[in-house]
C-alpha positions in Angstrom: 8.8 16.9 -5.7 9.8 19.6 -3.2 6.6 19.5 -1.2 6.2 15.7 -1.2 5.7 14.1 2.2 6.2 10.6 3.6 3.5 8.6 5.4 4.0 5.3 7.3 1.2 2.9 6.2 -0.7 1.7 9.2 1.2 2.7 12.3 4.8 2.4 13.5 4.1 -0.7 15.6 2.1 -2.9 13.1 2.7 -1.1 9.8 1.5 -2.9 6.8 -0.7 -5.6 8.3 -4.2 -7.2 8.1 -7.2 -4.9 8.2 -5.1 -2.0 6.8 -7.9 -1.1 4.4 -9.3 1.4 6.9 -6.0 3.4 7.0 -5.7 6.3 7.5 -8.6 6.0 9.9 -9.6 9.3 11.3 -6.4 11.1 10.2 -7.0 14.0 7.9 -4.4 13.1 5.3 -4.6 14.7 1.9 -2.3 12.8 -0.3 -0.6 14.4 -3.3 1.0 12.9 -6.4 4.7 12.3 -5.5 4.0 11.7 -1.8 5.7 8.6 -0.5 4.0 5.7 1.3 6.3 3.7 3.6 5.3 0.1 4.0 7.0 -1.5 7.0 6.5 -5.2 7.8 8.4 -8.4 8.6 10.2 -9.6 5.4 9.1 -13.0 4.4 5.8 -12.6 6.2 4.2 -10.0 3.9 5.0 -8.2 0.6 3.5 -5.2 -1.2 2.3 -5.1 -4.8 1.0 -2.0 -6.6 -2.0 -3.0 -8.7 -4.8 -1.5 -10.8 -8.4 -1.3 -9.7 -9.5 -4.7 -11.3 -6.5 -6.5 -9.7 -7.3 -4.8 -6.4 -11.0 -6.0 -6.5 -9.9 -9.5 -7.5 -6.9 -9.7 -5.1 -4.5 -10.7 -8.0 -1.9 -9.1 -10.2 -0.2 -9.5 -13.5 2.9 -11.8 -13.7 5.1 -8.9 -14.5 4.0 -6.7 -11.5 6.7 -5.2 -9.3 6.6 -7.1 -5.9 8.2 -5.3 -3.0 9.7 -7.6 -0.3 12.2 -5.5 1.7 10.0 -4.8 4.8 10.7 -1.1 4.4 9.3 -0.3 1.0 8.9 3.3 -0.2 6.4 3.8 -3.1 5.5 7.2 -4.6 1.9 8.0 -5.3 0.6 8.8 -8.7 -2.2 11.2 -9.5 -5.6 9.5 -8.8 -6.3 6.2 -7.3 -3.4 4.0 -6.0 -4.0 0.4 -5.1 -1.8 -2.0 -3.1 -2.2 -5.6 -2.1 -0.2 -8.3 -0.3 0.5 -11.2 -2.7 0.8 -13.9 0.0 -2.0 -16.6 -0.1 -5.3 -15.3 1.4 -3.7 -12.1 2.7 -5.5 -9.7 0.3 -8.8 -11.6 0.8 -8.3 -11.2 4.5 -8.0 -7.4 4.3 -4.4 -6.8 3.4 -5.2 -4.3 0.6 -5.2 -0.5 0.5 -6.6 2.1 -1.8 -5.2 5.7 -1.5 -6.3 8.7 -3.6 -3.8 11.4 -4.5 -4.8 14.8 -6.0 
């Protein structure tokens, strides 16, 4: 997409971390399908898993889900709701989950 933009999830210091569910706080982001979310974190400490709404609510995912582990993961948004969790034990339940709407 020509007009797609990239957004760092969280901030450039902490990135993808606990209590991320309030991101993008007071920022006036309007996400579009094709925009890229950049998840930065310490590899081996966190990961990122795109999930559906039920998996998001239950803090789980299907066995064949794509799990990102690089620490600098770039994921393009699809039209509608986009859901992400950390798969590490108790991370999602402790607030490491994110829902972003793209239109």
